N, C-alpha and C positions, 0 to 999 in steps of 0.2 A: 455851579460854583465858578466864580471868576478866578481864573488862573493867574497867580501873581508870583510865579517862580523867579522872575527876573528881579524882584525886589528883596531878595534874600538878605543881602548885607544891610540894606536900609532898615528892614523890619527887625533884623537881629539886634542892631544897635538900640532900637527903641525898646525891644523886649528885655534887654539887659537891665533896663532901668524900671521895669514894671514890677512894683512891689507885690502885687497879687500873684503874678506868675512865680516870683521868687519863693513865696511861701510853699507852694506845691513842689516846685523843682528841688528845693532844699531837702524835702522829705522823701522825694521819689526814689532815689537810689538806695536809701537806707531802708525804707519800709518795704517796698515791693521786692527789692532784691533779697531781703531777709526772708520774706514770705516764700519767695521762690525756692530759696535754699532749703528751708524747712520742709516744703512740700516735696521737693525732689528727693529728700532723704527717706521718704516713705517707700521708694523703690528699693528692692533688695540690692541692686547695683545701679546707682544713679547714672554713672558714666556710660554703662552699657545701654541703659534705657535711652539716654540721649543719642548715643551712636546709632541705635536702632532706628530712631526717627529719621536720621539722615539717610540711612540705607533704604528705608521705605520710600522716602521722597525721591531719592535717586533712581530707584527702580521704576517708580511711577512716571518719571520724566523719560526714561529710556524707552518705555512702552506707551508713551502718550497717545499717538494716533490710534493704536490698537485699543487702548482702554477707553478712549472717547467713543469709538464705534460700539464697543461692548456696552458702555453705559447707555448710549442712545437706544440700542436694541432692547435692553432690559427695562429701561424707564418707559419706553413706548409700549412695550408689552403689558406694563402695569397700568396703562391708561393715561400717562402724561403726554402732553403735546410738546415736542421738541422744536426749537427754532434756533438755527445757527446764524449768529449775527457777526458779520465781518467787522463792523466798527460800532462806535457809540451811536451814530446816526441811525443805523439799521435797528439797533436794539430799542432806542427811544421811540422810533416810529412804530415799531411793533406794539409797544405798550400803549402808546397814544391811540392807535387804532382800536385796541381792545377797550379802552376807556370810552371812546366815542361810540363804538358799536353797542356797548352796554349802557350808554347814557348815565355814566357814573359822574357825578358832579365833583367828586374828590377821590383821592386815593390815600391810603395810609401806608407807612413804610416802617419796617424794622431797621435797626442799625445796619448799614450796608455801605462799605467803602467803594464798591464797584459802581453803585448808582451815583455816588458823588463824582467818581471819575467820569461817568457818562454825561453828567450834567442833566440828569433826568428831571430834577425839580424845576430847573429854569425852563425847560421845554414845556412841561405841563402847565406852569403858570402862564407862560406866553400864549398858550392855547386855551386859557380860561379855566383850567382845571386846578382846584386846590390840592395841595400836597401837605400832609401832616407827618412829621417825624414822630415816632412813638417811643423811642428810647428817650429817657428823661434828659440825659446830657445832650443828645442830638436835638431834642425839642427846644431846649434853652438856647443852644447855638443857633438854631433856625430862627427863633424869635429875635435874637440879637444880630442876625445876619453875619455870623462869624463862621470861619472854618473850624473843624474839630481841633482841639488843643492836644489831645492824646487819644490813642485808639481805645483805651479803656474808659477814660473820663473825658469826653469831648468838651465839657464845660467846667471841669474841675477847678479851673483857675478863676472863675467868675465870682466876684464878691456877692454875698447873699443879698445885699441891698439892691444890687443891679437886677438880680433875679426877681426880687419883690416888685421893683418898679416896672419891669417889662411884663410881669404877670398881671399887674393892675391895669396896664395899658392895653394888653392884647388878649387876655383870656378871662378878664372879669374877676380878678381876685377880690373877695368880699371886703377885706379890710387889710390895711398895711400890717405886714408881719414879716419877721425874719426867722420865724420858727421853721426849721427844716421839715418837720412833720406836716405842718399846715400847708407849706408850699408844695410839698409832694402830693398832698391830698388834692390841692387845687388843680395840679396838672393831671392827676389821675381822673378826677371828675370830668375835666374838659375832654380828655382823650377817650374816656369810656363812651361818651356820647357819639364820638366818631366811629368807634367800633360797632355800635349797635346798628347803624344804618349803612355800613360800608358794603360796597359791592366788589371792590378789588383791593387786595393787599399785596404789597411788593416786599420781598426780602432778598437778601443775598444768600450765599451757600458757603458753609465752612468746609464740608467735604461732600464729594459725590462718589458713591460706591459703585464701581463698574459691575461687580458680581451680581448685584441685586437691583440696580437702577434706583437706589435710595439716595435722597439728599438729606444732609444732617445740618442742623443749626444748634449752636450752644449760646446761652445767654444767662443773665442773672435777674432780669426784671419780669419776664413773661410777655413782653410786648410782641416778640417775634411769634410766639405761640398764638397770640390773638390774631396776628396778621395772617397766620397760616390756617387757623381753624374756623374763624368767624365768617369770612366773605364767601361769596359764591365762586369767585375766581381768585386763585393764588398765582402770582407770578414770581418765580425765583430766578434770579440772575446769577450765573456762575461763569467765571473765566475758565479758560480751557485747562489751566494747570490744577484746578481743584479736584480733579478725578484721581482716585486711588484704587488699587486692585480689589480689595475685599474688605469685609466687615472686621476681620481680625486686625488688619492694618489700621482701619478707621478707629477702633477702640484704643489702640496704642497711641495714635496721634492725638486723639481726643484727650487722653490723660496728660500728654505732654503740653498740649495747647493750654489747658486750664492751669497747670502748674506754672508755666512760664508767663502766662498772661496776668493772673491775679493771685497766684499762690494758693489756689484752691485745688482740692483733689479732683473735683468735678464741678462744672457750672450748676447753678440752681435749676436750670431747665435745659434739657437736651431733647430736641424734637427730630424725629426721623419720619420722612414721608416717602412711601413707595407708591406713587400714583395718587390720584384723587381718592376721596372717601368711597368706600364700598357700600353696597346696598344695606348691609346690616350695621353700618357705623353711624353714629350720631354726629360726631364732629368731623370737620374737614371740608375742603372745598369741593364743589362739584366739578370744577375744571382746574387742572394743574398745568401751568405753562412753564417750561424750563427753557430759559434763554442761555445758550452756550456762546459766550462772547470771546472773540479773538482780540480785536482792538490793538493790533500791533504785536501780540505775543508770539504769533507764528514766526515773525521776523527775529524776535529775541531767541526763539527756539533754534533757529537755523545756525546761530553762532554757538559752538559748543561751550564757550566760556560764559557768555551772557545767559545761556540757558539755565545756569545754576541759580539765577535770580528767581526763577519760577518755582524753586523749592519752597518758597516762603509760605507759611501757614497763617500769617497775620496774628501772631500771638502778642506782638508788641514788646516782647522781652528785650529786644535790642534797644528800644527807646529807653527802657528803665535803667539800662547800664551805660548808655552812651554819654560821655562827658560833654559833648557838644550840645546834644539835645538837653542835657541837664542844666545848661547855662541859658539857652535861648527858647526852649519850649517848641511847640508845634507850629505857631503862626508863620515864622520866617520861611518855612518850606513852601508855603504858598499854594498848596494843593491838597488833595485827599490824603496823600501819604507823607509821613514825616519820619524823622529819625533815620537811622542807617538804611532801613528798607525803602524809605522815600528817596534817599540819596541815590539809590540804584534804579528804582522804578521810574521816577520822574524823568531823568535824562533819557532812559531807553524808550519811554512811551511818548515823550514830548519833544525830544531832541536835545543834544548837548548844547546847542546854541541858545536854548531857553533856560538851561539849568546849569550853566557854567559853575556857579558858586557852590552848588550842591556837591559836586564831585571833589571839590577842594576843601570842603569843611569837614575834614576828618583828621584825627591825630594819629591814626594807625595804631591805636593802643591794643587792638585785637580783642577787646572785651566782648563785642558783639559776636565775633566768630566763635569764641569759647562758649558763649551761652546759647547760641542758636540751636534749637531743637531740630532744625531741618538740615543742618550741616552746611550753611552758607558761609563762604569766606568773603564777608563784606569788604574788608580792607583790600584784599587782593583784587576784587572786582573793581573797586574804585580806582586802584592804580591802573588797571587795564583801561578803564574809561578815560583816565587822564592821558594815557598814552595815545588813545584814539583821537582825543581832542588836539593834542600837540601835533600829531601827524596830519591833522586836517582831514579826518576821516569822511569820506564820501559825502560831499556837499554840506557837511556840518561844519560850522565856523570854528576854526581853531583860534584860541585867544591866549597869547599872541601867536602870530604865524610861526611855524616851526623854525624856519631859518633864523629869524630874529632872536628867538629865545635861545637857540643853540649858540649863536654868536655872542649873545650877552653873557652866557655862562662861561664861554671860553675866555672872554676878556676879563671877567671877574676872577676866574681861576688864575690867570697870569698875574694879575695885580696882587691877589691875596697870597700868592706863593713867593712874592718878592718883598721883603720888609721895607726896602727903600721906596719902591713904587707905592706900597700901601700907605706909608706915612705921607708921601707927597700928595697922593690922590685924596686922602682924607682931609688934608689941609685945604686943598683946592675946592673940594666938593662941599665942605662943611657949610659955608654961607649960602650956597645954592640950595642945598637940601633943607636947611633950617628955614629959609624964606618960603620954600614950597610947602613944607610941613605946616607952617603957620597959616598960610592962606589957601591951602588945598590946590595950588596951581599944578602940582606934580600929577594930580589925577585928572587934569583937564587937557583937552586937545588931543591930536592924533599921536600915534607912535606907540611902540611896544612898551615903553616904560610907563606911560599913562594907563595902558590896558592892564599891565601887571599890578599897578598900584590901586586900581579901582576897588579891589576887594581886600586891601591891606591898609592898616594904619601905620604910617611911617613916622617913627618918633624923631624928635629933634636930636641932633648930635650934640654932645657936650662941648663946651667951649675949649676944653683941654682934654687930651687923651689921658688914659691911665699912665702911660709911660712919662708924659710931660708932668703930670701931678706927682708921680713917684720921684722923678728927678728933682723937682722943687723941694719935696719933703726931705730927701737925702741931704740937699744943700743946707736946709734950715736946721 
């Protein structure tokens, strides 16, 4: 996936005018949030259940190195092959070598955000290997060459006529139709052929249980189960924070995940794998490869504040409640992760200099913090990252430099606190600001003001101030 995080503002402005996105986004907070509330009410004490999720994730992070070693030991004892990948390149090369060694012409994938983070599809295609996404939404997004719009519905904003056209062009849809059932059947028929001949299936991991060496996946379509049970070789990619202590904790987090994600009590399919299939079992892979990926997370873990980001269980609940995501959708974030979780993960994994607008696109309304089943304080962490950027944190570009922003605020404070200076400055700056607002010149060229304005729309100042208009009204 091409990373376009630097185009946040440009893409957001375009998406604000996208009627197809607006339809979904207008329904999102009402429908999914209502479903979540109803589902959470099935707990005897919803607040306590939510709090317990944060406690479990906090304990898992506190014991992360120990739990990872325990998981490796127990998963290996069950027959799984464990590979520790330092970064995306190492993980991708491991999978590519498996494909080449087994002469697999293609691979199929279940929905997996981490493989999008790795850029797995692009590497496979570059080396002549076909890749097929088997989640329906991801499949549509793949055919259209678009990033996922939402963690639950990657292509939920795509008009049905566009789906019809791309299906006719790329998978041989028999006849033009916009009937959802027929379109779904066409995708199913196409992908079932891929499952029949597949040698290698790739999935992500929702939870990894240290106590048993078990990996857990939850879904609603059944494609992940196909990817795990049909091929000779199954590759499951997990990031280091996915590990949790025991099965009891896993079951509680699973219930929270489903309720916060789609408002379900439980997903349609929950698959647990402890090693490859045994001699007396019919389904399952002959080889199970588990890739434990770091890709910058150890560095995040070292900072006790940013470590909290690793609590995330990818439920997507913060997207459903976020007013910023609710206006612009997933495309502006420019990568695999969107919404509040993307605003934290992208800067930490890619660098603040590539994700400047992410950390400032937050109203600090606290809704994500209140609803997070893992206990993440998204607004607090975004403020922390803003502070790191302003201070010019360790080789990461501060926009604007700290001393210029500090000086600017001091000057503004002095002017704003003196009525006479404020009126005089307003009169002097009005023609300059209005000309710049009209032609965009304020956002061009060097200097802290231009940098500050790149992500902001500066309105024209009125020809007369309120006080001037009020004085005229009184005289008349």
